[in-house]
C-alpha positions as CSV (number, residue, x, y, z in Angstrom):
1,M,75.0,-84.1,-146.3
2,N,71.5,-85.6,-146.0
3,L,72.8,-88.2,-143.5
4,S,74.4,-85.6,-141.2
5,F,71.2,-83.6,-141.3
6,K,69.2,-86.6,-140.3
7,I,71.5,-87.4,-137.4
8,L,71.4,-83.8,-136.1
9,S,67.6,-83.9,-136.4
10,V,67.3,-87.1,-134.3
11,C,69.7,-85.8,-131.7
12,F,67.7,-82.5,-131.5
13,V,64.4,-84.4,-131.0
14,F,65.9,-86.7,-128.4
15,F,67.4,-83.9,-126.2
16,S,64.2,-81.9,-126.6
17,C,62.2,-84.8,-125.1
18,L,64.7,-85.2,-122.3
19,N,64.5,-81.5,-121.6
20,A,60.7,-81.6,-121.6
21,Q,60.6,-84.5,-119.2
22,A,63.1,-82.8,-116.9
23,Q,60.9,-79.6,-116.9
24,E,57.8,-81.7,-116.0
25,K,59.3,-83.0,-112.8
26,K,59.2,-80.5,-109.9
27,S,59.3,-80.4,-106.1
28,V,56.1,-79.5,-104.3
29,S,55.6,-78.8,-100.6
30,A,52.5,-79.1,-98.4
31,T,51.3,-79.3,-94.8
32,L,49.2,-82.3,-93.5
33,L,46.4,-81.4,-91.1
34,N,43.9,-83.4,-89.1
35,A,40.4,-82.8,-90.7
36,A,38.8,-83.0,-87.3
37,D,40.8,-80.2,-85.5
38,S,43.3,-78.9,-88.0
39,T,46.3,-80.1,-85.9
40,A,49.5,-81.0,-87.7
41,I,50.0,-84.7,-88.6
42,A,53.6,-85.7,-88.1
43,Y,55.4,-88.7,-89.5
44,A,52.8,-89.5,-92.2
45,H,54.1,-91.4,-95.3
46,I,54.0,-89.8,-98.7
47,I,54.8,-92.0,-101.7
48,N,55.0,-91.3,-105.4
49,H,54.9,-94.8,-106.9
50,K,55.6,-93.7,-110.5
51,L,58.9,-92.0,-109.5
52,N,59.5,-94.7,-106.8
53,V,60.3,-92.0,-104.2
54,G,58.8,-91.3,-100.7
55,T,59.2,-89.1,-97.7
56,S,57.6,-88.3,-94.3
57,S,56.0,-85.3,-92.8
58,N,57.9,-83.5,-90.1
59,V,56.7,-82.6,-86.6
60,N,54.8,-79.7,-88.1
61,G,53.2,-81.8,-90.7
62,K,55.2,-80.3,-93.6
63,F,56.8,-82.3,-96.4
64,T,58.5,-81.9,-99.8
65,I,58.5,-84.4,-102.6
66,G,59.1,-84.6,-106.4
67,I,56.1,-84.9,-108.7
68,R,55.4,-84.8,-112.5
69,T,52.4,-84.1,-114.5
70,N,49.8,-86.9,-114.2
71,D,51.6,-88.3,-111.1
72,S,49.6,-89.3,-108.0
73,L,50.7,-89.2,-104.3
74,M,49.6,-91.8,-101.8
75,I,49.5,-90.3,-98.3
76,S,48.9,-92.6,-95.3
77,K,49.3,-92.8,-91.5
78,I,48.1,-95.3,-89.0
79,G,44.8,-94.0,-87.5
80,F,43.9,-92.0,-90.6
81,K,42.3,-92.8,-93.9
82,T,44.7,-93.1,-96.8
83,I,44.2,-90.5,-99.6
84,H,45.5,-90.3,-103.2
85,V,46.2,-86.8,-104.5
86,D,46.7,-86.1,-108.3
87,Q,49.2,-83.5,-109.4
88,A,46.4,-81.4,-110.8
89,N,44.6,-81.3,-107.5
90,F,47.7,-80.8,-105.3
91,T,47.4,-77.9,-102.8
92,D,49.7,-76.5,-100.1
93,T,47.4,-77.8,-97.3
94,L,46.0,-81.4,-97.3
95,Y,43.7,-83.0,-94.8
96,L,43.5,-86.5,-93.4
97,S,40.4,-87.9,-91.8
98,E,40.6,-90.2,-88.7
99,K,39.8,-93.9,-89.3
100,D,38.2,-96.5,-87.2
101,Y,39.6,-100.1,-87.5
102,P,36.7,-102.6,-87.2
103,L,37.9,-105.8,-85.4
104,D,36.0,-109.0,-84.8
105,Q,34.4,-109.3,-81.3
106,V,36.5,-111.5,-79.0
107,T,35.3,-113.0,-75.7
108,I,38.0,-113.7,-73.1
109,F,37.8,-116.5,-70.6
110,P,40.4,-117.5,-67.9
111,Y,40.4,-120.8,-69.8
112,Q,41.4,-121.6,-73.4
113,T,37.9,-122.7,-74.3
114,Y,34.4,-122.3,-72.9
115,E,34.1,-126.1,-72.5
116,E,37.2,-126.1,-70.3
117,F,35.6,-123.4,-68.1
118,R,32.4,-125.4,-67.8
119,E,34.3,-128.6,-66.8
120,A,36.4,-126.8,-64.2
121,F,33.4,-125.1,-62.7
122,A,31.5,-128.4,-62.6
123,N,34.4,-130.2,-60.8
124,V,34.9,-127.6,-58.1
125,K,34.9,-129.5,-54.8
126,L,33.5,-127.6,-51.8
127,P,33.7,-128.9,-48.2
128,E,30.6,-131.0,-47.5
129,D,30.8,-131.4,-43.7
130,K,29.6,-128.6,-41.6
131,P,32.1,-127.5,-39.0
132,K,31.4,-128.8,-35.5
133,L,32.0,-126.0,-33.2
134,N,32.7,-126.1,-29.5
135,R,30.0,-123.8,-28.2
136,S,31.9,-123.2,-25.0
137,I,34.6,-121.3,-27.0
138,F,33.8,-117.9,-28.3
139,L,35.0,-117.4,-31.9
140,S,34.8,-114.2,-34.0
141,V,33.1,-114.1,-37.4
142,E,36.5,-114.1,-39.2
143,E,37.7,-117.1,-37.1
144,L,34.6,-119.1,-37.9
145,K,35.4,-118.7,-41.6
146,F,38.7,-120.7,-41.2
147,Y,37.5,-123.2,-38.5
148,D,36.9,-126.9,-39.3
149,G,35.5,-128.9,-36.4
150,S,37.3,-132.2,-37.3
151,K,40.7,-130.7,-38.3
152,G,40.8,-127.4,-36.4
153,F,41.9,-124.4,-38.3
154,G,44.4,-126.2,-40.5
155,G,41.9,-127.9,-42.8
156,G,39.9,-124.7,-43.5
157,I,43.0,-122.7,-44.2
158,S,44.5,-125.3,-46.5
159,W,41.3,-125.4,-48.5
160,L,41.1,-121.6,-48.7
161,L,44.8,-121.3,-49.8
162,S,44.3,-123.9,-52.5
163,R,41.2,-122.0,-53.8
164,F,43.1,-118.7,-53.6
165,N,46.1,-120.1,-55.5
166,K,43.8,-121.5,-58.3
167,R,42.1,-118.2,-58.5
168,M,45.4,-116.3,-58.8
169,K,46.5,-118.8,-61.5
170,D,43.3,-118.2,-63.5
171,K,43.8,-114.4,-63.1
172,R,47.3,-114.6,-64.5
173,N,46.1,-116.7,-67.4
174,Y,43.3,-114.1,-68.0
175,I,45.8,-111.2,-68.0
176,R,48.1,-113.1,-70.4
177,L,45.2,-113.7,-72.8
178,L,44.3,-110.0,-72.6
179,Q,47.9,-109.0,-73.4
180,K,48.0,-111.4,-76.3
181,D,44.8,-110.0,-77.7
182,E,46.0,-106.4,-77.4
183,Y,49.3,-107.4,-79.1
184,E,47.5,-109.1,-82.0
185,T,45.2,-106.1,-82.4
186,F,48.2,-103.8,-82.6
187,L,49.8,-106.0,-85.3
188,A,46.6,-106.1,-87.3
189,S,46.4,-102.3,-87.4
190,K,49.8,-102.3,-89.2
191,F,49.4,-105.3,-91.5
192,N,45.9,-106.5,-92.5
193,P,43.9,-107.7,-95.6
194,V,42.2,-104.3,-96.0
195,M,45.7,-102.7,-96.3
196,I,46.8,-105.3,-98.8
197,E,43.6,-104.8,-100.9
198,R,44.2,-101.1,-101.0
199,I,47.8,-101.4,-102.1
200,T,47.7,-104.4,-104.5
201,R,44.0,-104.2,-105.7
202,L,43.7,-107.9,-104.8
203,D,40.3,-109.2,-103.7
204,H,39.8,-110.2,-100.0
205,N,40.5,-113.9,-100.4
206,E,43.6,-113.5,-102.4
207,A,44.8,-110.7,-100.1
208,E,44.9,-113.2,-97.2
209,L,46.8,-115.7,-99.4
210,F,49.2,-113.0,-100.3
211,M,49.8,-112.2,-96.6
212,D,50.6,-115.9,-96.0
213,Y,53.0,-115.7,-98.9
214,C,54.8,-112.7,-97.6
215,D,55.1,-114.3,-94.1
216,F,56.1,-111.2,-92.2
217,S,57.2,-112.0,-88.7
218,N,55.4,-110.4,-85.7
219,H,58.8,-108.9,-84.7
220,Y,59.2,-107.2,-88.1
221,I,55.7,-105.8,-88.1
222,E,56.0,-104.5,-84.5
223,H,59.3,-102.7,-85.1
224,S,58.9,-101.5,-88.7
225,S,57.4,-98.2,-89.8
226,E,54.4,-98.1,-92.1
227,Y,56.6,-96.8,-94.9
228,D,59.0,-99.8,-94.6
229,I,56.1,-102.3,-94.4
230,I,54.5,-100.8,-97.6
231,T,57.8,-100.8,-99.4
232,Q,58.3,-104.5,-98.5
233,I,54.8,-105.3,-99.6
234,F,55.5,-103.9,-103.1
235,D,58.7,-106.0,-103.3
236,C,56.8,-109.1,-102.2
237,Y,54.0,-108.3,-104.7
238,E,56.5,-108.3,-107.6
239,E,57.7,-111.7,-106.5
240,Y,54.1,-112.9,-106.1
241,N,53.1,-111.8,-109.6
242,A,56.2,-113.5,-111.1
243,L,55.0,-116.9,-109.7
244,P,53.7,-119.3,-112.3
245,K,49.9,-119.2,-112.4
246,T,48.1,-122.6,-112.3
247,S,45.2,-122.8,-114.8
248,N,41.9,-124.2,-113.6
């Protein structure tokens, strides 16, 4: 009789705990707005790490997600500062502030290095001989630009075309470098050490090592959403922590 009573008591306590936990979890809804002008923020990412669930705000900035007592939500979107909202401080309207991404200053040249530019500039060959004009022939100002007294018009035009082709080639290289710089800036806005430090709490140096360990391809970063990248970072962080640590 005493044994049966103990078993019933244990079962009662167990199911009471389960029921209490189930009651603690609830769904909450809110609207995300821009703190600068109160416009809706669409497609922001809302993550509850303790429950391992996430969602996104719709075109009107609204979202619904499960939360329990003492849970915290991480809300993030590219171009805005990430915030953490505790269950106790959750309201039906939340605001995100715009964020500036500081990037290192970059100087662009039509050459790979400044030394190459100096060498190319120093080696430019300009025609040395002055054109010998036949003064009995009247030439316009434009014709004089292409005239060479020894070779006629051919030599001047050939030199001009060669200079023009080199200039066009340098311009194409310059545009290609600009496009590469813009592309790298875009990738850095989605995957950078500051983002790793915020998510993993690693210091700056180890955050850079962690980025090398994850080895995300440029194609993956370009075509993945912020939510997918953050999820993949957490998976990679679990593997990173499981690595054997070397002692100094």
